[in-house]
C-alpha positions in Angstrom: 195.6 38.0 140.3 195.2 39.0 144.1 193.8 42.2 145.9 197.4 43.8 145.9 197.4 43.7 142.3 194.1 44.8 141.6 194.7 47.8 143.7 197.9 48.7 142.4 196.0 48.5 138.3 193.3 50.4 139.6 195.4 53.3 140.8 197.6 53.7 138.0 196.7 51.3 135.0 195.7 54.3 133.7 199.2 56.1 132.9 200.8 52.6 132.1 201.3 52.9 128.2 202.3 56.6 128.8 205.2 55.3 131.2 206.6 52.7 129.3 207.0 55.6 126.8 204.5 54.1 124.5 204.1 57.5 122.2 203.5 55.9 118.8 201.6 53.2 117.2 204.6 51.2 116.3 205.4 51.2 120.0 202.1 50.3 121.1 202.0 47.0 118.5 205.4 46.2 120.1 203.8 45.1 123.2 200.9 43.1 122.1 201.1 39.7 123.1 199.1 36.8 123.4 197.8 36.6 127.0 195.0 35.8 129.2 192.7 39.0 129.6 192.5 41.1 132.8 189.1 42.1 134.1 189.4 45.8 134.8 186.8 48.4 135.5 185.2 50.3 132.4 187.0 53.6 133.7 190.2 52.5 133.2 189.6 50.8 129.9 188.3 53.9 129.0 191.2 56.0 129.6 193.2 53.4 127.8 191.1 53.3 124.7 190.9 57.3 124.7 194.9 57.6 124.9 195.2 54.8 121.8 192.6 57.3 120.0 195.2 60.2 120.5 198.0 58.0 119.4 196.3 57.1 116.0 195.5 60.8 115.6 199.5 62.1 116.4 200.9 59.2 114.1 198.0 60.3 111.5 199.2 64.0 111.5 202.8 62.8 111.4 202.4 61.1 108.3 200.0 63.7 106.5 203.1 66.4 107.3 205.2 63.9 106.0 203.7 63.3 102.8 203.0 67.0 102.2 206.8 67.3 102.5 207.2 64.4 99.9 204.3 65.6 97.8 206.6 68.9 97.3 210.0 67.3 96.5 209.9 64.1 95.2 210.9 63.2 92.0 209.7 60.3 89.7 212.2 59.1 87.2 210.4 58.1 83.7 211.1 57.7 80.3 209.4 59.9 77.5 209.1 60.3 73.9 209.1 63.1 71.6 210.9 64.7 68.4 212.6 67.2 70.5 215.3 66.3 73.4 214.2 67.6 76.6 216.5 65.3 79.2 219.0 63.3 78.9 219.1 61.1 75.9 218.7 57.2 75.6 220.8 55.9 73.1 219.5 52.1 73.1 216.1 53.0 73.0 216.1 55.9 70.4 217.7 53.7 68.2 215.0 51.4 68.1 212.1 54.4 67.7 213.8 56.7 65.7 213.4 59.9 64.5 211.8 59.5 68.2 214.0 60.4 70.6 214.0 58.9 73.8 215.0 60.5 77.2 214.9 60.4 80.6 212.9 63.0 82.3 211.9 63.6 86.3 208.7 64.1 87.1 207.2 65.5 90.1 205.2 62.8 92.1 202.3 65.4 93.0 199.5 63.4 91.4 201.2 59.8 92.7 198.0 57.6 93.9 199.1 57.3 97.1 198.0 60.9 98.2 194.6 59.6 97.2 194.7 56.7 99.3 196.5 59.0 102.2 193.3 61.3 101.4 190.6 58.6 102.1 192.7 57.1 105.3 192.8 60.4 106.7 189.3 61.5 106.5 188.2 57.9 107.8 190.6 58.2 110.6 189.0 61.9 111.3 185.3 60.8 111.3 186.4 57.3 113.6 188.2 59.6 115.8 185.5 61.9 116.2 182.7 59.7 117.1 184.6 57.6 119.1 186.2 60.3 121.6 182.8 61.7 121.9 181.4 58.4 123.3 184.3 58.3 126.1 184.8 59.9 129.0 187.9 59.8 131.2 188.9 61.3 134.9 191.3 64.5 134.3 195.1 62.8 134.3 197.7 63.5 136.4 199.3 66.5 135.8 202.6 64.6 134.6 200.9 62.6 132.3 198.1 65.3 130.9 197.8 64.8 127.2 194.3 66.2 126.6 195.5 69.9 125.2 197.9 68.1 122.8 195.2 65.7 121.8 192.7 68.8 120.9 195.8 70.5 119.3 196.7 67.4 116.8 192.8 66.5 116.2 192.3 70.3 115.0 195.3 69.9 112.7 194.2 66.4 111.6 190.6 68.3 110.6 192.7 70.9 108.2 195.5 68.7 106.9 193.1 65.9 105.4 191.2 68.1 102.8 194.7 68.8 101.4 195.2 65.7 99.8 192.5 64.3 97.1 190.0 62.0 98.8 191.2 58.6 96.6 190.0 55.0 97.5 190.5 52.2 99.8 193.1 49.6 98.4 195.0 46.9 100.5 198.3 47.9 101.6 201.3 46.8 99.6 205.0 46.2 101.0 205.7 49.0 98.3 203.9 51.5 100.0 205.9 54.7 101.6 206.7 54.6 105.2 203.9 57.4 105.7 201.1 55.3 104.0 202.1 52.4 105.8 202.0 54.3 109.3 198.6 55.7 108.4 197.1 51.9 107.6 198.0 50.9 110.9 196.5 54.1 112.4 193.2 53.3 110.3 192.7 49.3 111.7 194.0 50.5 114.9 191.1 53.0 115.3 188.7 50.9 113.7 189.0 47.7 116.2 189.2 50.1 119.4 187.1 48.2 121.4 188.4 45.0 120.6 191.7 46.1 122.5 192.1 44.9 125.9 194.2 44.4 128.8 196.1 41.2 129.5 198.8 39.9 132.2 201.5 37.6 132.3 201.0 34.0 132.9 199.7 31.4 130.9 199.6 32.4 126.8 196.0 33.4 125.5 194.8 33.2 122.1 194.4 36.8 121.7 196.5 39.8 121.2 196.3 42.2 124.7 198.2 44.8 125.7 200.0 42.9 128.5 200.6 44.6 132.1 203.6 43.6 133.7 203.3 44.0 137.5 206.6 44.9 138.5 206.3 47.9 136.1 203.0 48.8 137.4 204.9 49.2 140.8 207.5 51.0 139.5 205.1 53.3 137.9 203.3 53.7 141.4 206.4 54.5 143.4 207.3 57.1 140.3 203.5 58.6 140.7 203.9 59.1 144.6 207.3 61.0 143.7 206.3 63.6 141.2 202.7 63.6 143.3 204.8 65.2 145.9 207.1 67.5 143.9 203.8 68.7 142.2 202.3 69.1 145.2 205.4 70.9 146.9 205.6 73.6 144.0 207.5 71.9 141.5 206.4 72.2 137.8 206.6 69.2 135.8 208.3 70.2 132.5 208.7 67.9 129.4 211.9 68.6 127.3 211.4 65.8 124.9 209.8 62.0 125.3 212.4 60.6 127.1 213.6 63.6 129.5 211.6 65.4 132.0 212.4 67.9 134.8 210.9 69.1 138.0 211.3 72.5 138.6 210.9 75.3 141.0 212.7 78.4 140.5 216.3 77.8 140.3 216.0 74.0 141.5 215.9 71.8 138.5 215.6 68.3 139.0 216.1 65.8 135.9 213.9 62.3 136.2 215.9 59.2 134.6 213.9 56.0 134.5 215.9 52.5 134.2 219.3 54.3 133.1 222.9 54.6 134.3 224.0 57.9 135.3 227.0 59.7 134.3 227.9 60.0 137.6 229.2 56.1 137.9 232.3 55.3 139.4 232.9 52.3 137.1 236.0 53.5 135.1 237.1 49.9 133.9 235.9 46.3 132.9 239.0 44.0 132.0 240.2 45.1 128.4 236.8 46.0 127.0 236.1 49.4 125.0 232.4 49.7 126.0 231.2 49.6 129.6 228.0 51.1 130.0 226.2 48.2 129.9 227.9 47.1 132.9 226.8 50.3 135.1 224.1 50.1 137.7 220.5 51.1 136.2 218.1 52.2 139.0 214.3 52.3 138.4 214.2 56.0 139.2 216.9 58.5 139.6 216.3 62.5 140.9 219.3 63.9 139.6 220.5 67.5 140.7 223.9 68.1 141.6 224.3 64.6 143.1 220.9 62.0 142.3 218.5 60.2 144.5 218.2 56.8 143.6 214.9 54.8 144.1 215.0 50.8 143.5 211.6 49.1 143.4 210.9 45.6 144.2 207.4 44.3 143.8 207.7 41.0 145.7 206.9 40.0 149.3 209.8 36.8 149.2 212.4 37.5 152.0 215.4 36.2 149.7 214.4 38.6 146.5 214.0 41.6 149.2 217.4 40.6 150.5 219.0 40.8 147.1 217.6 44.2 146.3 219.0 45.4 149.9 222.5 44.8 148.3 221.9 46.1 145.0 220.7 49.3 146.7 224.0 49.2 148.6 225.9 48.1 145.2 224.6 51.4 143.8 225.4 53.2 146.9 228.9 52.6 146.2 228.8 53.2 142.1 227.1 56.7 142.5 227.7 58.2 145.9 224.1 59.5 146.0 222.5 61.8 148.2 220.4 59.1 149.5 219.5 55.5 148.0 215.9 54.0 149.0 214.8 50.3 148.3 211.0 50.4 148.0 208.9 47.3 148.2 205.3 46.6 150.0 206.3 44.5 152.7 207.2 41.1 153.3 204.9 37.8 153.6 205.0 36.7 157.6 205.4 33.3 155.6 208.4 32.0 154.1 212.0 30.7 154.8 214.7 32.5 155.6 217.4 30.5 154.0 220.6 32.5 156.0 221.5 35.2 158.4 220.8 37.9 155.6 217.4 36.8 155.0 216.9 37.0 159.0 218.4 40.5 159.0 215.9 41.6 155.9 213.2 39.8 158.3 214.3 42.2 161.1 214.8 45.4 159.2 211.2 44.7 157.7 209.7 44.6 161.3 211.5 47.8 161.9 210.3 49.3 158.5 206.4 48.7 159.2 206.1 50.3 162.4 206.8 53.6 160.5 206.9 52.8 156.7 210.8 53.4 156.6 214.2 53.0 158.2 217.4 54.4 157.4 220.7 53.5 157.8 224.7 54.7 156.6 226.9 52.9 154.4 230.2 54.6 153.8 228.8 58.1 155.1 225.9 57.2 152.3 222.4 57.1 153.9 220.2 54.4 152.7 216.6 54.0 153.1 214.3 51.4 153.5 210.6 52.4 152.7 207.2 50.1 152.5 205.2 51.2 150.2 202.0 49.3 150.0 199.4 49.8 147.2 196.9 48.3 149.4 196.6 51.4 151.6 193.3 52.9 150.8 194.6 56.4 150.9 197.4 57.4 148.9 197.9 59.9 151.4 199.9 57.5 153.7 202.4 56.4 151.0 202.8 59.9 150.5 203.7 60.9 153.8 206.5 58.2 153.5 207.7 59.7 150.2 207.8 63.3 151.9 209.9 61.8 154.7 212.7 61.0 152.4 212.5 64.0 150.0 211.5 67.1 152.3 215.3 67.4 153.2 216.6 66.5 150.1 215.1 68.4 146.8 
């Protein structure tokens, strides 16, 4: 890990899980990978641990509410014996035990033992989260990523709902357990081993499952962080509609934020004789959409060939979407390296110009395109925010 990578992680690594859409334990478990541990500062690791406690609490409350609904509505099927008939007669079994009658009956699953196990787990989770969140101090999150109020609300709800269920005992999970109980087991195990959870990086495989930070994804996050910070400072309120849709709102101006997805304004109409063509549409890293989109394509590389490909990719997005502006963002080229053709040489010339003031603009079929150098190594984010401001001030 070089100096730029470390600066990137220390600036926005706090919000990596949220940016990747890790909103529950299942999604967190999916990104654990055998990798080499990355040494990060305690403040960052504490923030990641605190967010995981939030996920544990959130999934525990979700499981409890699902169990409550099922406890009131679920019916267990059973076979009963009596001298009177209270349900549908089972002729075959009745012949064997006559004069007793065998009948089918549906009993409420209200007192099923799974609810006692759930009650035990919820109480232990509450105790663990209560203890551990007291011992973790984190900085105030960015307004866009602030989950603290929701955490307080869910923790209070967990405190109430845990006592609704009987306190049973611990047993090992079974594949026949309902989904809400399986989810609670995962939350319990994750909360217990919280301190063992560490951050990893790509490269060689390790022998521990870690939360692997992808550097190119962190760079996307950094650019997004700068964009929403600029919008927030200029009077926009970031509104969360659901887990995948966010808006920046200022009066009647409403800008939708879209990540790594195609846009409805694509001009792609046909691909051979295929019926479904969505996967062939361009998927910009970040799009700000009002009437026309503003497209950002982020490339965390200093290699001239890769940035040349990015330059033409942005031109392709411009042709497909006809945006207000398209922006290629990268940290600046390394002075070393080989230009393999005239296109690479042209990219290097554009890079030299961009380094003089942070960005350059040019026009393609009457469409505005920017090449912007956003380097995480800049000690003060204000310089990079100024570049974002130069792009957005006339567009949103």
